[in-house]
C-alpha positions, 0 to 999 in steps of 0.5 A: 499500499502506498501511504503517501497516496493514502494520506493525500486522499484521506485529507481530501475526503475529510475536507469534503466532509467538513464542507458538509458540516459547514453547510449544515446550518443552511439546511433548516428549511426544505428549500435550503436543504433541496435547493440551497435557497436558490442562490447559486452563483453562475460559477458554482451552478456551472461547475456543479451542473458540469461535474454532477453530470460528468461522473467517473466515466470520464477518467475510467470509462471514457479513458478506456474508450480512448485506449481502444478507439483512439481519436474516434472516441472524441465524437462522443464528447462533442456530442455531450457538449452539444447536449449541454449547450442545448440544455442551457440554451433551450431549458435553463432560463425558462426552467429557472423562472418557471420553478420559482413561479410555481414554487417548485422545490423538486423536479417532480413537483415542477411537472405536477404543478405545470400540468395541474396533475391531480392523478398522482401518476406523474409523481409515481412514474417520476419516483420509479424512474429516478430510483431505478435509474439513479441506483444504476448510475450511483452503482457505476460510480461506486464501481469506478471507486472500487476499481481505482482503490483495488489497484492503489491500495490492494483493497478488495472492490467490496471494501473500496465501494463501501468506503466511498459510499460512506464518505459521499453519503455522510456529507450529502446527508449533513449538508444537502444541496449547498454542500453538494454544490460547493463540493462540486465547485471545488472538485471541478477545479481539481478535476480540470487542473489535475487531469491537465497536469497528468496529460502533459506529464504523460506526454513528456514521459512518453517522449513528446507528442510526435513520438506518441503519435508515431508509437500509436500508428505502429500499434494500430491504424485506427489510433491515428485516424478519426474514422475507425477505418470507415468511409462514406455512409458507414462513417457518417452513421458512426459519427452520428451515432456518437454525437447522439450521446449528447441526448443523454444529458438533456433533462436528467434530474440530478443535473437539471435541478441546478437550473432551479437553484441558480441565483437568477436567469440573468446568470444563465449565459455566463454560466453556459460559457463557464460550464462548456469551458470547464467541460472541454478542458477536462475532456481534452485532458482525459483524451490525452490520458487515454491516448498516451496511456495506450502507448505507455501501457499497451495490452491491458485486458481491462482498459478501464483500469488504465487510470489507476494503473498510471497513478501507481506505476507512472507518476510521483506518489504525491501527484498520484494522491492528488489525481486520485482525489480528482477521480474521487471528486468526479465520483462524489460530484455525481453520486451526491447529486443523484442521492439528493435528487432521489431523496428529494423525490421520495420525501417531497413527492411520495412520503409527504403526499401520501404517507404523512401529508402534515409532515413538518420541515424538520421531519421532512429533512430527517426522512430525506437524510434517511432515504439518502442512506437507503439509496446508497446502500441499494447502489452499493449492492448493485455495484457489487453484484453487477457485471456491467462496465462503468461506462455502460452502466452510466450510459444506460442510466443516463439514457433512461433518465433523459428519455423519461423526462426530457421530451415532456420537459421541453414541451412544458416550457414551450407548449401551452396545450400540454395536458396532465395526461399528455405529460403522464403518457409521454413520461411513461412511454419514454421510460418503457421504450428505453427499457424495451429497446435496451433489453431487446439488444437493439441499442447496439444498432440504434441509440435508444434515445432516438426512438425513446425521445421520438415516441415520448414526444409523439405520445405526449403531443397526441394525448394532449390534443385528445385530452381536455386542455388546461386553463389556456389563458393562465398557462399562456400568461405563465409561459410569457413571464418565464420567457423573460430574463429575471434579474436577482 
């Protein structure tokens, strides 16, 4: 065991818990616990949105993809950036305003109030989708932690997964949304700086960029081209298939909720620039790690082990400890957001609506913290027992969340004719189509988000047209108000 790396990581994790303790004083109300009082600055909101959605797959799953595919893998990241840009430009401003106008604290609560749903079905569908897919997503992050700590410290994957789960769960339970957002911001800075340092250190150790490219060409032709050997329509289809990954980041609850909490909609454009800048820098650095790693450590049976192996075999222990903290930052910045949105959904939209309708604020926060612990335990179980890779667990979960929520969310922000039954059937059809498409093995041919989005949009539109309209004058007035920029 390398004790230098261990000491650095322990100090880092203790700092994250300290932030949770500091943020505890801001969690005395529901809005304080779940949204941080709607006072996130553009910088904190941007970093929190970016890195709660990026997750450990960047340094574990994506680095492994670069190891295998070379430059062609970068189309995936271009697709993700396009998805983030779309979310900011189409969703952020209106959702920030609308959530405040409707006094919505949770993601599900927004949909219920927007379409005046009194059937409770939106709450049920949302809760099922969030708990099912979030558990899988959190499991992918714990799995990434297990792979890393297994390599670095000689721990068993089970032990490593449990340690990671305990730390994240602790500061999420203590500090709520503000702790999550502040740690995302700090971890985001570490991620950008750390991955860039590692990328350039590896290039230098490998003899410079020209030497890296020369060695990569010797290993395989696909490592020095961006087409995987494909041409014509086959190449276009490949690029399109990779770019479509951008659909996965639209409407996911754990990062979209940041738009509720940004200080004002006037901060959205600035936040967009910061977010895309941070993501692009991190993507390029992760690409360097995977690409140079292929040259320095050829023949790995599991390419997803590249990052932890580099930390133990190729870099100084102090730098290795900092970089492990960076990876833990990616894991925790995603897991904490997902645990919190799951807790918010269950407590506010299930427990508070059906089990204890007179629930006090103090009890609501207690139940939320309890749910965080339960979801974390379920995710640990999935991480220990699932054979799926980090990359594909995260992809499956993202597709399910986006398919369930994004089509109806977009319609709710722009179309006055959307009805409660249109929203209910749209969400349900997106959820079902994603699961069916994946389980039938069709996702290997056509990205499941394409049919799931199309079906959800179509079903929501048709059913809304066939069902009784809402109070059109009232909804049109709301849409007119939220389309404007609200200053703080």
